[in-house]
C-alpha positions as a Python dict, from the first residue, in 0.01 Angstrom:
ca = {
    (1, 'M'): (0, 0, 0),
    (2, 'N'): (-54, 310, -187),
    (3, 'T'): (-131, 181, -538),
    (4, 'E'): (-204, 626, -674),
    (5, 'K'): (109, 684, -693),
    (6, 'T'): (230, 744, -1073),
    (7, 'I'): (567, 751, -1188),
    (8, 'V'): (649, 846, -1570),
    (9, 'I'): (1046, 687, -1635),
    (10, 'T'): (1204, 774, -1967),
    (11, 'T'): (1433, 564, -2128),
    (12, 'P'): (1665, 581, -2490),
    (13, 'Y'): (1513, 285, -2589),
    (14, 'F'): (1296, -46, -2405),
    (15, 'P'): (1305, -394, -2427),
    (16, 'P'): (1333, -566, -2675),
    (17, 'E'): (1479, -276, -2812),
    (18, 'G'): (1852, -134, -2616),
    (19, 'G'): (2061, -268, -2417),
    (20, 'G'): (2164, -269, -2028),
    (21, 'L'): (2079, 73, -1962),
    (22, 'E'): (1723, -28, -2091),
    (23, 'R'): (1725, -402, -1932),
    (24, 'Y'): (1766, -200, -1575),
    (25, 'A'): (1480, 13, -1647),
    (26, 'L'): (1299, -252, -1732),
    (27, 'Q'): (1350, -468, -1403),
    (28, 'I'): (1308, -160, -1222),
    (29, 'A'): (983, -103, -1355),
    (30, 'R'): (900, -432, -1331),
    (31, 'L'): (938, -426, -922),
    (32, 'L'): (791, -95, -869),
    (33, 'N'): (450, -206, -1015),
    (34, 'R'): (479, -551, -897),
    (35, 'D'): (660, -485, -524),
    (36, 'Y'): (580, -129, -418),
    (37, 'G'): (233, 9, -521),
    (38, 'W'): (374, 198, -840),
    (39, 'R'): (204, 269, -1130),
    (40, 'V'): (468, 249, -1383),
    (41, 'V'): (442, 440, -1732),
    (42, 'V'): (775, 435, -1901),
    (43, 'V'): (822, 672, -2218),
    (44, 'C'): (1110, 553, -2523),
    (45, 'A'): (1203, 610, -2864),
    (46, 'N'): (1042, 338, -3133),
    (47, 'E'): (1279, 256, -3383),
    (48, 'N'): (971, 236, -3638),
    (49, 'L'): (1007, 571, -3812),
    (50, 'G'): (672, 795, -3846),
    (51, 'K'): (503, 558, -3555),
    (52, 'D'): (399, 616, -3206),
    (53, 'I'): (286, 270, -3072),
    (54, 'I'): (114, 254, -2677),
    (55, 'E'): (83, -58, -2558),
    (56, 'E'): (78, -212, -2169),
    (57, 'T'): (285, -548, -2058),
    (58, 'E'): (362, -684, -1758),
    (59, 'G'): (104, -354, -1588),
    (60, 'I'): (327, -80, -1750),
    (61, 'K'): (205, 126, -2003),
    (62, 'I'): (458, 204, -2272),
    (63, 'Y'): (438, 485, -2508),
    (64, 'R'): (701, 426, -2780),
    (65, 'L'): (749, 769, -2998),
    (66, 'S'): (880, 717, -3319),
    (67, 'R'): (1192, 899, -3418),
    (68, 'D'): (1303, 1089, -3740),
    (69, 'I'): (1678, 1044, -3708),
    (70, 'R'): (1935, 957, -3521),
    (71, 'L'): (2259, 1085, -3388),
    (72, 'S'): (2524, 828, -3335),
    (73, 'N'): (2337, 623, -3056),
    (74, 'T'): (2083, 927, -2997),
    (75, 'P'): (1742, 886, -3110),
    (76, 'L'): (1575, 1231, -3191),
    (77, 'G'): (1214, 1311, -3246),
    (78, 'F'): (1084, 1622, -3415),
    (79, 'G'): (735, 1609, -3257),
    (80, 'W'): (870, 1524, -2908),
    (81, 'Y'): (815, 1792, -2705),
    (82, 'G'): (426, 1853, -2763),
    (83, 'K'): (390, 1483, -2721),
    (84, 'I'): (592, 1434, -2421),
    (85, 'K'): (356, 1727, -2305),
    (86, 'K'): (33, 1559, -2355),
    (87, 'I'): (174, 1237, -2171),
    (88, 'I'): (310, 1443, -1898),
    (89, 'A'): (-73, 1622, -1874),
    (90, 'K'): (-282, 1292, -1894),
    (91, 'E'): (-66, 1068, -1702),
    (92, 'K'): (-22, 1288, -1398),
    (93, 'P'): (242, 1129, -1248),
    (94, 'D'): (405, 1179, -924),
    (95, 'V'): (799, 1149, -1017),
    (96, 'I'): (1003, 1149, -1292),
    (97, 'N'): (1215, 876, -1325),
    (98, 'V'): (1512, 1009, -1606),
    (99, 'Q'): (1717, 702, -1707),
    (100, 'T'): (2021, 842, -1897),
    (101, 'P'): (2303, 957, -2068),
    (102, 'V'): (2144, 977, -2367),
    (103, 'P'): (2058, 1388, -2484),
    (104, 'G'): (1695, 1416, -2602),
    (105, 'L'): (1405, 1253, -2509),
    (106, 'G'): (1532, 1283, -2128),
    (107, 'D'): (1619, 1664, -2154),
    (108, 'M'): (1256, 1724, -2317),
    (109, 'T'): (1116, 1524, -2039),
    (110, 'S'): (1302, 1671, -1729),
    (111, 'W'): (1216, 2017, -1891),
    (112, 'I'): (843, 1945, -1960),
    (113, 'G'): (828, 1811, -1592),
    (114, 'K'): (1026, 2082, -1428),
    (115, 'N'): (769, 2150, -1163),
    (116, 'L'): (759, 1800, -1044),
    (117, 'P'): (992, 1621, -833),
    (118, 'Q'): (1274, 1399, -1052),
    (119, 'V'): (1485, 1126, -999),
    (120, 'V'): (1798, 1120, -1226),
    (121, 'T'): (1970, 763, -1324),
    (122, 'Y'): (2276, 806, -1438),
    (123, 'H'): (2453, 499, -1603),
    (124, 'T'): (2860, 607, -1692),
    (125, 'G'): (3085, 868, -1708),
    (126, 'S'): (3156, 1114, -1982),
    (127, 'M'): (3021, 1026, -2314),
    (128, 'R'): (3314, 1172, -2494),
    (129, 'K'): (3440, 909, -2700),
    (130, 'G'): (3774, 1079, -2862),
    (131, 'N'): (3603, 1158, -3206),
    (132, 'Y'): (3479, 1466, -3332),
    (133, 'L'): (3143, 1459, -3161),
    (134, 'D'): (3319, 1505, -2835),
    (135, 'L'): (3264, 1903, -2868),
    (136, 'F'): (2861, 1896, -2924),
    (137, 'I'): (2872, 1631, -2634),
    (138, 'L'): (3090, 1869, -2384),
    (139, 'A'): (2838, 2115, -2484),
    (140, 'Y'): (2547, 1901, -2408),
    (141, 'E'): (2749, 1801, -2080),
    (142, 'K'): (2804, 2167, -1976),
    (143, 'T'): (2501, 2280, -2053),
    (144, 'L'): (2137, 2066, -2079),
    (145, 'L'): (2296, 1758, -1885),
    (146, 'G'): (2420, 2015, -1599),
    (147, 'F'): (2048, 2161, -1593),
    (148, 'M'): (1891, 1840, -1571),
    (149, 'L'): (2126, 1726, -1266),
    (150, 'R'): (2086, 2050, -1113),
    (151, 'R'): (1698, 2022, -1128),
    (152, 'A'): (1673, 1671, -995),
    (153, 'K'): (1593, 1634, -667),
    (154, 'Y'): (1813, 1287, -661),
    (155, 'I'): (2070, 1095, -881),
    (156, 'I'): (2080, 716, -847),
    (157, 'C'): (2389, 635, -969),
    (158, 'S'): (2495, 318, -1195),
    (159, 'S'): (2879, 272, -1004),
    (160, 'D'): (3071, 406, -735),
    (161, 'F'): (3324, 559, -1039),
    (162, 'V'): (3019, 764, -1193),
    (163, 'R'): (2982, 916, -807),
    (164, 'M'): (3219, 1000, -724),
    (165, 'D'): (3438, 1102, -1067),
    (166, 'F'): (3204, 1203, -1335),
    (167, 'L'): (2889, 1328, -1098),
    (168, 'K'): (3057, 1434, -775),
    (169, 'K'): (2990, 1777, -765),
    (170, 'Y'): (2627, 1637, -725),
    (171, 'T'): (2752, 1342, -399),
    (172, 'S'): (2552, 1596, -166),
    (173, 'K'): (2219, 1467, -337),
    (174, 'S'): (2357, 1110, -492),
    (175, 'A'): (2334, 733, -440),
    (176, 'T'): (2513, 440, -601),
    (177, 'I'): (2227, 199, -677),
    (178, 'T'): (2427, -116, -882),
    (179, 'P'): (2274, -284, -1180),
    (180, 'G'): (2131, -627, -1016),
    (181, 'V'): (2008, -954, -1197),
    (182, 'D'): (1789, -1189, -1204),
    (183, 'A'): (1993, -1467, -1069),
    (184, 'E'): (1652, -1740, -1091),
    (185, 'F'): (1607, -1675, -1473),
    (186, 'F'): (1968, -1619, -1555),
    (187, 'A'): (2134, -1978, -1448),
    (188, 'P'): (2335, -2246, -1550),
    (189, 'D'): (2161, -2542, -1773),
    (190, 'P'): (2374, -2882, -1666),
    (191, 'E'): (2210, -3050, -1923),
    (192, 'I'): (2353, -2818, -2223),
    (193, 'H'): (2620, -2993, -2423),
    (194, 'K'): (2923, -2757, -2481),
    (195, 'Q'): (3064, -2931, -2869),
    (196, 'D'): (3278, -2608, -2944),
    (197, 'T'): (3530, -2372, -2772),
    (198, 'N'): (3281, -2100, -2748),
    (199, 'V'): (3336, -1754, -2678),
    (200, 'L'): (3039, -1493, -2634),
    (201, 'F'): (3030, -1093, -2638),
    (202, 'V'): (2692, -857, -2557),
    (203, 'A'): (2684, -537, -2647),
    (204, 'N'): (2513, -308, -2887),
    (205, 'L'): (2661, -269, -3229),
    (206, 'E'): (2565, 143, -3299),
    (207, 'R'): (2877, 316, -3378),
    (208, 'G'): (2835, 546, -3044),
    (209, 'Q'): (2932, 223, -2854),
    (210, 'E'): (3255, 104, -3046),
    (211, 'Y'): (3423, 156, -2683),
    (212, 'K'): (3273, -177, -2582),
    (213, 'G'): (3601, -331, -2774),
    (214, 'L'): (3408, -589, -3080),
    (215, 'K'): (3722, -478, -3279),
    (216, 'T'): (3982, -573, -3003),
    (217, 'L'): (3794, -892, -2961),
    (218, 'L'): (3775, -1002, -3337),
    (219, 'D'): (4151, -949, -3340),
    (220, 'A'): (4213, -1172, -3035),
    (221, 'M'): (4062, -1422, -3224),
    (222, 'K'): (4251, -1439, -3534),
    (223, 'I'): (4553, -1511, -3226),
    (224, 'L'): (4405, -1739, -3099),
    (225, 'K'): (4242, -1940, -3395),
    (226, 'K'): (4630, -2083, -3429),
    (227, 'E'): (4622, -2241, -3103),
    (228, 'F'): (4202, -2350, -3116),
    (229, 'P'): (4097, -2411, -3500),
    (230, 'T'): (3786, -2488, -3393),
    (231, 'I'): (3706, -2233, -3149),
    (232, 'K'): (3382, -2025, -3253),
    (233, 'L'): (3298, -1623, -3156),
    (234, 'T'): (2866, -1573, -3110),
    (235, 'V'): (2837, -1201, -3091),
    (236, 'A'): (2452, -1099, -2979),
    (237, 'G'): (2398, -738, -3062),
    (238, 'D'): (2281, -545, -3341),
    (239, 'G'): (2341, -162, -3487),
    (240, 'N'): (2490, 27, -3764),
    (241, 'L'): (2783, -147, -3688),
    (242, 'K'): (2724, -461, -3702),
    (243, 'S'): (2863, -491, -4116),
    (244, 'E'): (3135, -349, -4058),
    (245, 'Y'): (3203, -593, -3835),
    (246, 'E'): (3109, -868, -4061),
    (247, 'A'): (3350, -765, -4299),
    (248, 'Y'): (3618, -690, -4072),
    (249, 'A'): (3590, -1057, -3952),
    (250, 'A'): (3541, -1142, -4316),
    (251, 'K'): (3889, -954, -4382),
    (252, 'N'): (4114, -1131, -4128),
    (253, 'D'): (3993, -1518, -4261),
    (254, 'L'): (3731, -1511, -3969),
    (255, 'K'): (3423, -1531, -4140),
    (256, 'S'): (3351, -1898, -4074),
    (257, 'D'): (3443, -1850, -3651),
    (258, 'V'): (3215, -1590, -3574),
    (259, 'I'): (2862, -1563, -3556),
    (260, 'F'): (2700, -1279, -3578),
    (261, 'R'): (2335, -1329, -3402),
    (262, 'G'): (2140, -991, -3384),
    (263, 'R'): (1988, -892, -3085),
    (264, 'L'): (1908, -1144, -2832),
    (265, 'E'): (1649, -1113, -2589),
    (266, 'G'): (1458, -1345, -2304),
    (267, 'R'): (1482, -1684, -2313),
    (268, 'E'): (1751, -1647, -2652),
    (269, 'L'): (2009, -1479, -2479),
    (270, 'L'): (1991, -1685, -2224),
    (271, 'K'): (2043, -1952, -2416),
    (272, 'A'): (2325, -1782, -2590),
    (273, 'Y'): (2500, -1737, -2227),
    (274, 'Q'): (2437, -2112, -2125),
    (275, 'K'): (2629, -2230, -2449),
    (276, 'A'): (2928, -2049, -2411),
    (277, 'D'): (3218, -2140, -2233),
    (278, 'V'): (3339, -1767, -2161),
    (279, 'F'): (3228, -1443, -2184),
    (280, 'A'): (3453, -1147, -2272),
    (281, 'L'): (3413, -739, -2269),
    (282, 'P'): (3712, -579, -2370),
    (283, 'T'): (3547, -256, -2311),
    (284, 'S'): (3765, 59, -2301),
    (285, 'N'): (3483, 300, -2149),
    (286, 'D'): (3230, 141, -1907),
    (287, 'S'): (3018, 190, -1549),
    (288, 'Q'): (2873, -131, -1444),
    (289, 'P'): (2768, -324, -1685),
    (290, 'L'): (2483, -542, -1652),
    (291, 'V'): (2598, -822, -1948),
    (292, 'I'): (2919, -920, -1699),
    (293, 'L'): (2649, -1001, -1375),
    (294, 'E'): (2431, -1174, -1666),
    (295, 'A'): (2733, -1389, -1774),
    (296, 'M'): (2787, -1456, -1421),
    (297, 'A'): (2480, -1564, -1323),
    (298, 'V'): (2506, -1872, -1579),
    (299, 'G'): (2783, -1934, -1426),
    (300, 'L'): (3089, -1802, -1708),
    (301, 'P'): (3435, -1678, -1626),
    (302, 'V'): (3467, -1324, -1753),
    (303, 'V'): (3769, -1114, -1920),
    (304, 'S'): (3739, -776, -1878),
    (305, 'T'): (3918, -473, -1818),
    (306, 'C'): (4009, -284, -1540),
    (307, 'I'): (3786, 32, -1634),
    (308, 'G'): (3485, 196, -1424),
    (309, 'G'): (3286, -11, -1162),
    (310, 'I'): (3440, -365, -1334),
    (311, 'P'): (3728, -445, -1068),
    (312, 'T'): (3389, -388, -782),
    (313, 'M'): (3215, -665, -977),
    (314, 'I'): (3479, -938, -1021),
    (315, 'E'): (3785, -993, -892),
    (316, 'N'): (4077, -1081, -1099),
    (317, 'G'): (4180, -1432, -1065),
    (318, 'K'): (3867, -1511, -866),
    (319, 'E'): (3532, -1523, -1159),
    (320, 'G'): (3740, -1408, -1435),
    (321, 'F'): (4065, -1163, -1545),
    (322, 'L'): (4101, -816, -1578),
    (323, 'I'): (4325, -662, -1860),
    (324, 'K'): (4415, -327, -2004),
    (325, 'P'): (4151, -205, -2242),
    (326, 'N'): (4296, -200, -2635),
    (327, 'S'): (4523, -547, -2617),
    (328, 'P'): (4476, -828, -2859),
    (329, 'Q'): (4743, -1010, -2735),
    (330, 'I'): (4622, -997, -2412),
    (331, 'L'): (4335, -1067, -2424),
    (332, 'A'): (4384, -1374, -2615),
    (333, 'N'): (4650, -1471, -2368),
    (334, 'K'): (4372, -1450, -2127),
    (335, 'L'): (4075, -1669, -2273),
    (336, 'A'): (4343, -1945, -2391),
    (337, 'E'): (4437, -1980, -2048),
    (338, 'L'): (4088, -2007, -1991),
    (339, 'L'): (4030, -2206, -2255),
    (340, 'R'): (4283, -2491, -2257),
    (341, 'N'): (4188, -2515, -1851),
    (342, 'P'): (3916, -2701, -1796),
    (343, 'Q'): (3934, -2703, -1407),
    (344, 'L'): (4034, -2330, -1416),
    (345, 'R'): (3682, -2292, -1603),
    (346, 'E'): (3536, -2430, -1344),
    (347, 'R'): (3621, -2267, -996),
    (348, 'F'): (3553, -1927, -1193),
    (349, 'S'): (3174, -2061, -1291),
    (350, 'E'): (3097, -2142, -942),
    (351, 'A'): (3273, -1850, -790),
    (352, 'A'): (3109, -1624, -1052),
    (353, 'R'): (2770, -1748, -973),
    (354, 'E'): (2776, -1738, -599),
    (355, 'R'): (2898, -1382, -638),
    (356, 'V'): (2600, -1274, -790),
    (357, 'V'): (2354, -1438, -578),
    (358, 'E'): (2540, -1293, -274),
    (359, 'D'): (2634, -972, -362),
    (360, 'F'): (2392, -827, -692),
    (361, 'S'): (2032, -951, -631),
    (362, 'W'): (1754, -685, -694),
    (363, 'Q'): (1558, -686, -348),
    (364, 'K'): (1794, -501, -141),
    (365, 'R'): (1864, -229, -458),
    (366, 'M'): (1472, -207, -488),
    (367, 'E'): (1418, -98, -151),
    (368, 'K'): (1701, 134, -186),
    (369, 'Y'): (1556, 253, -535),
    (370, 'N'): (1192, 303, -380),
    (371, 'E'): (1298, 471, -61),
    (372, 'I'): (1476, 768, -305),
    (373, 'L'): (1158, 785, -524),
    (374, 'E'): (926, 861, -153),
    (375, 'K'): (1179, 1120, -29),
    (376, 'A'): (1135, 1319, -372),
    (377, 'M'): (777, 1320, -373),
    (378, 'K'): (772, 1412, 5),
    (379, 'R'): (1001, 1641, -75),
    (380, 'S'): (779, 1795, -289),
    (381, 'E'): (497, 1810, -50),
}
């Protein structure tokens, strides 16, 4: 096996920072290094202002570049261009893999490495959210993003929804590789005793990710509390809207019923899944959320929405329920149906775990991912 080939992976953040996109990038980095002989270098943003960090973990070299500002969920550093240029010159990558969409870091790396083979991994549809930023986002998607996608030898999409909808003009050079999950790590623990009626929500609480639906879930909690006075909602996530969500919960007499745990990683996140009864993600704009797969792997029934690639992950009425977004009453009804029926929860739990083990392992995904990277290299030789 050739151990000399080098890949530079750019991602907005990298664990322990970030969310599903970043955990996808982490798993890709681990397996490329461990199973396919790649020397992996990651370039990402660092939330610590004014401080760059270079570290190595699990054989992966990580450059965490300090950001100067953040616009919505987009980190930017005024000195990044020069820093990335030095990293590319030093590390001499054979392939660049840009994990996106988040403007800035990936675009700079793609431009600096324009003479190198590139693979773009795109994780969602349009970033437009129906607010004042949409004009800027549209301009970005029509210009810089378009340049990067045309420059790429191949495009990897996180779902067929992304590939056949937002990126349909690139189908001739794109492929779908959905998120996988480590089902050995994310597994049920039958020894955990669940004392409360516990609903779990996992997502970033950034302004740019309001679409994940936490406010809708809080509205549903207010309805559910009438039937389930001991109900608890655990929120695993952090971001600049956390204080607003906390205030909204307090305003709706949910202060003692909603537990904001902050961002959880590793075994802390695993325990949060294992202690829950039901997982809820009432998102209104998503592709293939990794947190749904993690919840299913732990055996949680899921209530989510008919958005993006989610219907390919969950069969309505088998592993969970799918509803239309922005529907607190319907969400409350489906959660109540699960919470009052332990036999239904058990049936959904077994089906969810079985579906993940059979259909969402990383092994075949990584074979395909590595094949695309190798092809990108060979096309440039």
